[in-house]
TORDO-395819 format. One record per residue (C-alpha): residue in one letter; x, z, y. Coordinates in steps of 0.05 Angstrom, whole numbers. Each point is the difference from the previous one (the first is absolute). Layout:
BEGIN
R   res     east       up    north
R     A        X        Z        Y
...
END
This chain:
BEGIN
R   res     east       up    north
R     M        0        0        0
R     M       29      -23       66
R     E       11       51       54
R     P      -46       -8       61
R     D       30      -31       62
R     I       27       59       40
R     R       -8      -35       66
R     L      -73      -18      -15
R     E      -13       72      -19
R     D       31       24       64
R     Y      -41      -50       39
R     L      -65       23      -31
R     D       18       73       10
R     D       12      -16       72
R     K      -65      -38       10
R     L      -46       42      -44
R     Q       14       71       20
R     S      -73       24        3
R     P      -68      -19      -30
R     T      -22      -30       66
R     D       55      -52       -6
R     L      -37      -32      -58
R     D      -53      -24       49
R     H       52      -46       29
R     L       23      -27      -66
R     D      -26      -70       13
R     T       37       -5       65
R     L       63       23      -34
R     L       -8      -52      -56
R     S      -13      -53       51
R     S       64       18       38
R     V       41        0      -63
R     E      -26      -68      -19
R     H       17      -28       68
R     Q       71       26       -5
R     R        8      -29      -69
R     S      -22      -69       24
R     Q       50        3       57
R     L       56       18      -46
R     Q      -18      -55      -48
R     S        1      -50       58
R     Q       69       23       21
R     L       24       -6      -72
R     D      -25      -71       -5
R     D       35      -19       65
R     A       66       29      -24
R     T       -5      -36      -66
R     A      -11      -66       36
R     A       59       11       47
R     L       45       17      -58
R     A      -18      -63      -36
R     L       13      -41       64
R     A       68       33        9
R     R       20      -15      -71
R     R      -18      -73        9
R     S       40       -5       65
R     E       61       33      -32
R     S       -4      -49      -58
R     D       -2      -58       49
R     R       60       26       40
R     Q       40       10      -63
R     A      -15      -71      -21
R     A       21      -26       68
R     L       65       40       -1
R     M       17      -26      -69
R     S      -12      -70       25
R     Q       47       11       60
R     I       54       28      -46
R     E       -5      -61      -44
R     E        5      -45       60
R     F       63       38       25
R     H       34       -7      -67
R     T      -17      -75        0
R     L       29       -7       70
R     Q       62       40      -17
R     H       12      -44      -61
R     S       -7      -62       44
R     I       50       27       51
R     D       50       17      -55
R     L       -6      -71      -26
R     R       11      -28       70
R     L       61       44       11
R     Q       30      -22      -66
R     I      -10      -73       21
R     I       31       13       69
R     A       58       38      -30
R     S       15      -56      -48
R     S       -1      -51       57
R     D       60      -14       49
R     A      -40      -37       53
R     P       -4       58       52
R     D       75       14       -2
R     E       14      -73        9
R     A      -47       -3       59
R     I       32       61       32
R     R       70      -30       -9
R     R      -22      -65       32
R     L      -29       38       60
R     E       59       46       12
R     A       43      -51       36
R     P      -54      -26       47
R     M      -22       71       16
R     G       72       20       14
R     Q        9      -58       46
R     L      -65       17       34
R     R       23       72       12
R     K       66      -25       28
R     V      -35      -47       46
R     D      -47       55       23
R     L       59       48       11
R     A       40      -53       36
R     Y      -59      -14       45
R     K       -6       74       17
R     Y       76        3       13
R     L       -6      -59       47
R     L      -57       35       37
R     L       42       63        5
R     L       61      -38       25
R     Q      -44      -37       49
R     D      -24       68       27
R     V       73       24        4
R     E       21      -62       39
R     K      -61        6       45
R     L       17       72       18
R     R       72      -18       12
R     Q      -19      -57       47
R     E      -49       45       36
R     A       54       52       12
R     R       49      -52       25
R     S      -52      -30       47
R     H       -8       65       38
R     L       73       11       14
R     P       31       17       47
R     G      -60        5       45
R     S      -47       45      -40
R     P       39       45      -47
R     K      -63       41      -15
R     L      -37      -61      -28
R     A       62      -21      -39
R     L        5       69      -27
R     G      -72       -4      -25
R     S       15      -62      -42
R     Y       65       30      -25
R     T      -37       64      -19
R     K      -49      -39      -43
R     L       57      -36      -34
R     K       36       65      -12
R     Q      -63       31      -30
R     L       -8      -61      -45
R     C       72        7      -23
R     L      -10       74      -16
R     R      -65      -15      -38
R     L       34      -52      -43
R     K       55       49      -19
R     E      -53       51      -19
R     L      -36      -51      -44
R     Q       66      -22      -30
R     D       15       71      -23
R     G      -67        1      -37
R     V       14      -63      -41
R     D       71       16      -21
R     G       36      -39       54
R     A      -38      -67       -5
R     A        5      -53       54
R     V       71       20       20
R     H       14      -64       38
R     L      -64        4       40
R     V       11       72       20
R     T       73      -13       17
R     F      -19      -61       42
R     V      -53       37       40
R     E       46       59       10
R     G       55      -47       24
R     V      -47      -35       47
R     T      -23       67       28
R     E       71       24       12
R     A       21      -67       29
R     L      -59        1       47
R     W       16       70       23
R     G       72      -19       13
R     E      -23      -63       36
R     M      -48       40       43
R     K       53       50       19
R     A       50      -56       14
R     T      -50      -37       44
R     M      -17       62       40
R     S       72       21        4
R     A       21      -68       25
R     E      -48        8       58
R     L       33       66       20
R     E       69      -29      -11
R     A      -16      -56       49
R     V      -23       51       52
R     L       64       41      -10
R     R       44      -61        9
R     A      -37      -17       63
R     R       11       70       27
R     G       73        1      -20
R     W       -6       59      -48
R     P       39       45       -4
R     N       30      -16       67
R     V      -54       37       37
R     D        2       63       42
R     P      -13       60      -47
R     D      -28       38       59
R     G      -44      -56       25
R     A      -74       11      -16
R     E      -17      -70       27
R     E       43      -34      -53
R     V      -56        0      -52
R     D      -55      -46       27
R     G      -69      -14      -28
R     E       22      -57      -45
R     W       54       43      -33
R     L      -47       58       -8
R     G      -55      -46      -27
R     C       46      -27      -54
R     F       20       71      -17
R     E      -72       21       -8
R     K      -18      -60      -43
R     L       57       14      -48
R     I      -22       73       -5
R     E      -72      -22      -12
R     L       23      -46      -55
R     Q       34       58      -37
R     V      -55       52        7
R     P      -27       -7      -72
R     E       71       -1      -28
R     V       19       62       39
R     L      -63       38      -18
R     Y       -1      -14      -75
R     S       73      -10      -19
R     P       31       59      -38
R     E       68      -19       27
R     V       25        3       72
R     V      -15      -66       34
R     T       48      -28       52
R     L      -41      -21       61
R     L        9      -74       12
R     P       10        2       76
R     F       58       49       -8
R     E       28      -41      -56
R     V        1      -61       46
R     M       29       39       58
R     A       54       30      -45
R     Q       26      -66      -27
R     I       50       -9       57
R     F       27       70      -10
R     I        5       -9      -75
R     K       42      -62       11
R     E       44       39       49
R     F        6       56      -51
R     R       22      -49      -54
R     F       51      -32       47
R     H       32       67       18
R     F       -5       39      -65
R     M      -10      -49      -58
R     S       51      -54       15
R     D       76       -4        1
R     K        7       39       65
R     P       39       66        0
R     T      -65       37       15
R     S      -26      -23      -68
R     A       50       42      -38
R     P      -36       50      -46
R     Q       38       59       30
R     A      -26      -19       69
R     I      -73        9      -17
R     G       -3       69       30
R     A       43      -16       61
R     H      -33      -65       20
R     C      -62      -19      -39
R     F      -43       62        6
R     P       18       13       74
R     W      -18      -73       16
R     F      -68        8      -33
R     T      -17       65       36
R     A       24      -29       67
R     L      -46      -60      -11
R     L      -59       47      -11
R     E       17       42       61
R     K        4      -63       43
R     W      -68      -28      -19
R     E      -37       64      -15
R     D      -38        6       66
R     F      -12      -76        4
R     L      -34       -2      -68
R     R      -43       61       11
R     D      -22      -18       70
R     N      -21      -70      -18
R     F      -25        3      -71
R     G      -19       72      -13
R     G      -71      -11       26
R     V      -13      -59      -47
R     L       20       40      -62
R     A      -39       61       21
R     G      -62      -40       15
R     R        2      -35      -68
R     F       23       55      -47
R     A      -17       67       33
R     E      -68        7      -33
R     T       21      -26      -68
R     R       29       32      -63
R     V       71      -16       24
R     G      -10       32       68
R     E       49       56      -16
R     R       57      -45      -22
R     M       51      -11       55
R     V       23      -66      -30
R     Y      -67      -29       22
R     M      -13       42       62
R     D       68        1       34
R     P       31      -68       19
R     V       70       29       -6
R     C      -14       21      -72
R     G      -30      -68      -15
R     F       63      -32       28
R     I       43       46      -43
R     T      -39      -22      -62
R     A       16      -73       17
R     M       74       15       10
R     L       12       46      -60
R     P        4      -53      -54
R     V       64      -29       28
R     V       30       70        8
R     R      -20       15      -71
R     E       35      -64      -22
R     K       62       20       38
R     V        1       69      -34
R     K       -8      -33      -68
R     D       58      -47       13
R     T       42       57       25
R     L      -12       40      -64
R     E       18      -61      -42
R     A       64      -13       39
R     T       23       73       -5
R     K      -21       13      -71
R     G       45       53      -30
R     D       24       28       67
R     V      -32       69       -5
R     V       33       24       63
R     F      -34      -54       41
R     L      -65       12      -38
R     S        1       72       22
R     S       12      -21       72
R     L      -53      -54       -4
R     M      -53       49      -24
R     G       12       45       60
R     Q       -5      -60       47
R     L      -64      -24      -34
R     M      -32       68        6
R     S       18        4       74
R     F      -28      -70       10
R     D      -65       18      -35
R     E       -6       64       41
R     T        9      -40       64
R     L      -57      -47      -18
R     R      -45       58      -20
R     G       17       46       58
R     E       12      -45       59
R     F      -50      -56      -17
R     A      -52       38      -43
R     Y        7      -51      -56
R     D      -42       22      -60
R     G        9      -61      -46
R     G      -75       -4       -9
R     D       -7       69      -31
R     A      -33       46       51
R     E        1       61      -46
R     E       68        0      -35
R     G       37      -42       52
R     W       51      -54      -11
R     G       49       11      -58
R     G       52      -41       37
R     L       53      -48      -23
R     T       34       60      -31
R     S      -55       11      -51
R     E        2      -74      -19
R     V       75        3      -11
R     L       -4       65      -39
R     K      -48      -30      -51
R     D       59      -38      -29
R     H       61       37       26
R     F      -18       74        0
R     R       39       18      -63
R     T       62      -35       27
R     W       -6       35       67
R     L      -13       68      -33
R     E       61       -6      -45
R     A       43      -21       59
R     E      -23       59       43
R     K       10       47      -59
R     Q       71      -26      -10
R     F       16        8       74
R     A      -29       70        2
R     L       37       24      -62
R     E       65      -30       26
R     R      -10       35       66
R     Y      -15       65      -37
R     Q       64       -6      -40
R     A       39      -13       64
R     I      -30       62       32
R     M       20       43      -59
R     Q       71      -27        0
R     T       15       15       73
R     Q       51       56       13
R     D      -48       44       38
R     A      -61      -12      -45
R     R        6       69      -33
R     M       16       37       65
R     I      -52       42       36
R     D      -25      -31       65
R     Y        0       61       46
R     D      -21      -42       59
R     F      -64      -24      -34
R     A      -42       57       27
R     G        7       60       45
R     A       11       73      -18
R     G      -49       30      -49
R     K      -11      -67      -36
R     T       24      -19      -69
R     K       55      -52        3
R     P        1      -57      -51
R     T       60      -41      -21
R     F       16      -66       34
R     A      -20      -35      -65
R     A      -70       31        1
R     V      -11      -22       72
R     R       24      -70      -14
R     V      -41       -6      -64
R     T      -64       18       37
R     D       19      -49       55
R     L       10      -53      -53
R     L      -69       15      -28
R     K      -31       -6       69
R     S       32      -68        9
R     V      -30      -21      -67
R     T      -68       21       25
R     T        8      -44       61
R     Q       15      -58      -47
R     Y      -67        3      -36
R     E      -48       39       44
R     R      -27      -64       30
R     V      -14      -31      -68
R     R      -75       -9       -9
R     R       -9        6      -75
R     F       -4       70      -28
R     S       32      -15      -67
R     H       61      -28       37
R     K        7       63       42
R     L       -7       45      -61
R     R       54      -40      -35
R     F       48       11       58
R     L      -15       74        1
R     I       10       12      -75
R     D       54      -51      -17
R     I       44       12       60
R     Q      -15       63       39
R     L      -18       46      -57
R     N       56      -30      -41
R     I       51       18       53
R     L      -30       70        6
R     D        7        8      -75
R     E       73      -21        4
R     Y       14       50       55
R     H      -39       54      -36
R     D       43      -11      -62
R     H       62        7       44
R     L      -24       68       26
R     R      -18       23      -69
R     G       68      -22      -26
R     T       33       41       55
R     L      -38       62      -20
R     E       16      -11      -74
R     A       74       -9       17
R     Y       -1       64       41
R     L      -33       38      -57
R     S       50      -25      -51
R     I       58       23       44
R     T      -28       69       16
R     S      -31       18      -67
R     T       37       29      -59
R     V      -28      -53      -46
R     G       20      -55       47
R     R       71       26        7
R     A        7        0      -76
R     F       -5      -76        1
R     G       57       -6       49
R     V        2        3       75
R     T       57      -28       42
R     K       38       41       51
R     E      -22      -47       54
R     Q      -73       13      -16
R     I       11       75        3
R     A       39       -5       64
R     A      -56      -40       32
R     L      -46       60       -8
R     E       48       51       31
R     G      -19       32       66
R     T      -63      -32       26
R     G        9      -59      -47
R     A      -56       22      -47
R     L      -47       15       58
R     E       16      -67       32
R     T      -13      -37      -65
R     L      -67       33       -8
R     C      -19       -7       73
R     K       12      -75       -6
R     V      -50       -4      -56
R     Y      -49       47       33
R     G        4      -34       68
R     S       -4      -70      -29
R     A      -59       16      -44
R     D      -35       36       57
R     H       12      -60       46
R     V      -30      -49      -50
R     V      -60       45      -13
R     N      -14        7       74
R     A        9      -74       12
R     L      -48      -18      -57
R     K      -52       48       27
R     D        7      -29       69
R     W       -8      -71      -27
R     S      -62       21      -38
R     N      -33       16       67
R     E       14      -69       27
R     E      -58      -49        4
R     F       35      -52      -44
R     F       10       47      -60
R     I      -68       33       10
R     T      -33      -68       -4
R     M       41      -17      -62
R     W      -22       64      -33
R     E      -73      -12       15
R     Q        5      -71      -27
R     L       34       25      -63
R     Q      -53       53      -11
R     T      -56      -50       10
R     R       31      -50      -48
R     A       15       53      -52
R     K      -72       24        0
R     V      -33      -68       -7
R     T       50      -40      -41
R     E      -21       -6      -73
R     D       65      -31      -24
R     Q       46       60       -2
R     S       57      -43      -26
R     N        4      -37       67
R     L      -17       45       57
R     A       40      -40       51
R     G       55      -52       -3
R     G        3        3      -75
R     M       13       75       -1
R     S      -43       44      -44
R     Y      -40       60       23
R     D       46       49      -37
R     H       63      -32       29
R     V      -26        4       72
R     R      -26       70      -10
R     G       65       24      -29
R     R       41      -29       57
R     T      -45       21       58
R     S      -49       57      -11
R     A      -40       32      -56
R     A      -60       -2       47
R     V       -6      -75       -5
R     G      -70      -20      -23
R     I      -26       72       -1
R     E      -66       12       35
R     D       25       63       36
R     G       70      -29       11
R     D      -11      -15       74
R     H       53       50       19
R     G       55      -35      -38
R     I       53      -44       32
R     L       42      -59      -24
R     F       63       42       -7
R     D      -28       60      -39
R     E       44       -9      -61
R     T       63      -14       40
R     I      -12       59       46
R     A      -10       45      -61
R     A       66      -23      -30
R     Y       39       10       64
R     S      -34       67       12
R     Q       24       22      -68
R     R       71      -19       18
R     R       -7       37       66
R     Q      -26       63      -35
R     T       56       -3      -52
R     A       53       -7       55
R     Q      -29       60       37
R     K        1       41      -63
R     F       73      -19      -13
R     L       16       16       73
R     S      -27       71       -8
R     E       37        9      -65
R     A       64      -27       31
R     L       -5       50       58
R     V      -12       57      -48
R     S       60      -19      -42
R     S       44      -10       61
R     H      -19       67       29
R     Y        9       37      -65
R     K       71      -28       -6
R     A       15       16       72
R     F      -26       72       -5
R     R       34       14      -66
R     A       59       39       30
R     Y      -47       37       47
R     L      -46       20      -57
R     H       57       34      -36
R     R       28       37       60
R     P       14       72      -23
R     Q        6       34       69
R     W      -73       19       11
R     S       15       73      -15
R     T       56        8       50
R     I       -3       48       58
R     S       12      -21       71
R     D       -3       39       65
R     D      -19      -60       45
R     V      -66      -20      -30
R     D      -26      -31       65
R     N       56      -51        9
R     L        5      -30      -69
R     A       28      -70       -8
R     I      -29      -51      -47
R     T       27        7      -70
R     A       59      -47      -12
R     E      -31      -27      -64
R     L      -60      -23       41
R     D       39      -47       45
R     E       -1      -57      -51
R     P      -74        8      -18
R     L      -18        0       74
R     R       40      -63       10
R     I      -34      -34      -59
R     L      -68       22       26
R     K       15      -27       69
R     R       27      -65      -28
R     D      -61      -11      -45
R     L      -49       19       55
R     D       34      -46       50
R     F        1      -59      -47
R     L      -71        7      -26
R     S      -28       12       70
R     R       25      -69       19
R     A      -20      -35      -64
R     L      -68       30      -14
R     G      -64        6       39
R     T      -24       68       21
R     A      -51       10      -55
R     P       44      -19      -60
R     F       59       36       33
R     R      -39       65        2
R     R      -28       -9      -70
R     V       69      -11      -31
R     W       31       58       37
R     R      -56       48      -13
R     H        9      -10      -74
R     A       76        7        6
R     L       -4       63       43
R     E      -51       31      -47
R     K       49      -10      -56
R     L       56       29       43
R     N      -46       59       15
R     D       -9       12      -75
R     T       75       -6      -11
R     L       17       50       54
R     W      -53       47      -26
R     T       22       -3      -72
R     E       75       -8        4
R     V       15       40       62
R     L      -54       49       16
R     M      -18       20      -71
R     S       70       -7      -29
R     H       40       45       47
R     K       -1       70       30
R     F        1        5       76
R     T       27       51       46
R     A      -26        3       71
R     S       57      -45       23
R     G      -11      -46      -60
R     A      -74       -6       16
R     G       17      -14       73
R     Q       50      -53      -22
R     F      -53      -33      -43
R     A      -49        1       58
R     R       53      -31       45
R     D       13      -55      -50
R     L      -73      -14      -10
R     A      -11       -4       75
R     A       56      -52        3
R     I      -34      -41      -53
R     E      -67        5       36
R     G       33      -19       65
R     V       28      -65      -29
R     V      -68      -17      -31
R     E      -39       15       64
R     R       43      -47       41
R     Y      -25      -59      -42
R     I      -67       26      -26
R     P      -40       44       48
R     D      -30       57      -40
R     G       35      -29      -61
R     S       32       67      -17
R     S      -69       24      -22
R     A       20      -28      -69
R     L       50       57       -3
R     G      -54       49       18
R     S        1       44      -62
R     V       75       11        4
R     S       -4       11       75
R     D      -54       53      -10
R     A       40       32      -56
R     V       62        4       44
R     R      -39       37       54
R     L      -21       51      -52
R     L       70        2      -28
R     N       28       16       69
R     L      -38       64       12
R     P       47       47       38
R     L       26       63      -30
R     E      -21       40       61
R     G      -52      -10       55
R     G       46       20       57
R     E      -35       25       63
R     E      -63      -40      -12
R     E      -57       38      -33
R     G      -43      -34      -52
R     V       53      -51      -19
R     M       -4      -21      -72
R     T       65       23      -34
R     L       26      -15      -68
R     R      -17       68      -28
R     K      -70        0       30
R     G      -14      -70      -23
R     T       27       14      -69
R     D      -43       62       -7
R     M      -63      -37       21
R     V       14      -61      -42
R     F       12       40      -63
R     T      -60       45       13
R     D      -55      -51      -16
R     N      -22      -69       17
R     T      -41       22       60
R     E       60       33       33
R     A       43      -60      -18
R     K      -49      -46       36
R     K        3       44       62
R     V       76       -8        1
R     L       -7      -76       -6
R     E      -52       -1       55
R     E       42       42       47
R     L       59      -47      -10
R     G      -45      -61       11
R     V       13      -31      -68
R     A      -66       16      -34
R     D      -24      -72        8
R     G       64      -31      -27
R     G      -18        6      -73
R     L       41       63      -15
R     T      -35       48      -48
R     A       10       74      -12
R     A       39      -17      -62
R     N       45      -46       40
R     A       11       55       52
R     R       22       48      -54
R     Q       48      -52      -29
R     I       29      -15       69
R     L       11       73       21
R     G       29       13      -69
R     R       56      -49       18
R     R       25       48       55
R     V       60       39      -22
R     E      -25       60       38
R     N      -61        4      -45
R     A       41       -3      -63
END
């Protein structure tokens, strides 16, 4: 038995919930029947649509299969045709037959286009010619079109691997020939005017000499060159000045490039350069007064308005004249090849000539920012190394000559006044030599050239002289040291150090090193070396190739020869001579140390007899009129001799430093080997005080307040000389009273020292007990 339809049951339960609902049963059945009929209608419609869709799908499938069959048939037909075509040679034969006619056709077409182009070129050339010399602006227009065509052809040629070489060359040649013809035509007009005016036989001071016709020709030539001037990367010689300069160029060649005596290479500085500058001075005002306004009016507001070669007629005239001067210099170098002495002289003359053109005539060579490099820079491009080696050889030969002179190793006492350290004659001459080297290259424009001179010549000579000073100190040490003497020292070497010989040897080294250090520091404050240092720093910070910082020299090489601050961000306080100054300062310091040691040794030997004097415990009745101990005469003489010599050789500061050290050592010696090694009677203590006063007197004559270095012994002697009795004066510190207080305790001992005025001298209570213990009376 089938289960009842759940949905129908739910529907009936919903519609028949009470007995009264049965009254509407007919209505309910009618509604259900209506719904059924609607559903049946929808079902029939859906069935019909499905059948239609199935028939349409079947028709489309049949059509698609038909198209596929047609495609396969067509593909098969194409394949058959391709096989037939592939097996046939008719197309290739046709192509081969057509290649020659087509090639000829292309050549004819290309030739026709070439002819049209050449026709245009000739037309532009004729147009330009037709406007000259009356209308240079119109001629310039035609020339400009031709020039643009030439440039365009060259651009197109680059894109097709250099095709049409003959055409491009021809058009370029026509363009250049036209420009030369245009300039020649316009120049001929000015030349005719100049001949009519009798140029250069005109009054340089006459403003009326240049009339309207002359000025008009000048303006037309300038107008013709405006595009060339504005767009050329090179300096352009202005045509009117080139025409006006021809007569002077011929004169120059006659005087300096012929068989006349003035043409000799060695006469270039004496005749050629002066002639050139005299010519400029003669016509300077004439050129500026008559033609300055034309140049200013045409170029002042353009991109070349700051270049003097286009704004100043004199500079324009110089540009026109320089090629013949450059040719003369080249011929001179060729004629004197191998003569390094003349080359050195010529470089100085060239630099002076360049400076004259820059300074007196404001010639900038077309570079408003950097200025004109000059003929010197042009020559140095090929001859710098030869010139550098020549100057280096001259400088080293001069250095060797300086060192071989008889007075080279003598102290120059007249070099400076009192209180100044005196160098040797050699040191003074070496620094003078280095200054002369600076004058040789300070006008060179290129930084790498200047740095080469500095390192290869000046620092090289400084290294040579430094090695000489170091060798002197090493020789001194070998003679004076025990180890050195063991290897053998001659009697002459020992004799040379007797007396003030040792002091003089060391003063020569000290004074020479000090002179070089001071000279290098002074040079480092000069504008030339400051600028070089700044340029070196800038280059070191931005150059990536550390193997070639400048002139082929590596960063490490330059840094090692000049300063460790090269290329360092915070190295602005360095100078070019840092490394050299450090080396010479070390020699100076070593010489000062040896000087102090030499004085100490000399004084100890001189005081040896005095130190062992046994008479300190003698008794004398005349204590107030004691004479200096006989054994002190020689030490005082030695002291005076050494003080006198060093006061003349050394400056005040090093003199005081050396002597302070020596006197402090003498103070220690007197304290240890006299004061603490002997017993003193009252007369012995007085004698010691008298001797010490004599020593202090000698020192004070040369070093005011210099005896303070003997302060501890001086204070000790005051304490040692306490009287046995106070006499009539009450409260006088006697030996007994002082001894009792000193040996009581430290507080009482300090009172004694304070009363004697020696409490601030460094004496302690223990020292006071030791000193008073040396008195025989306290034994």
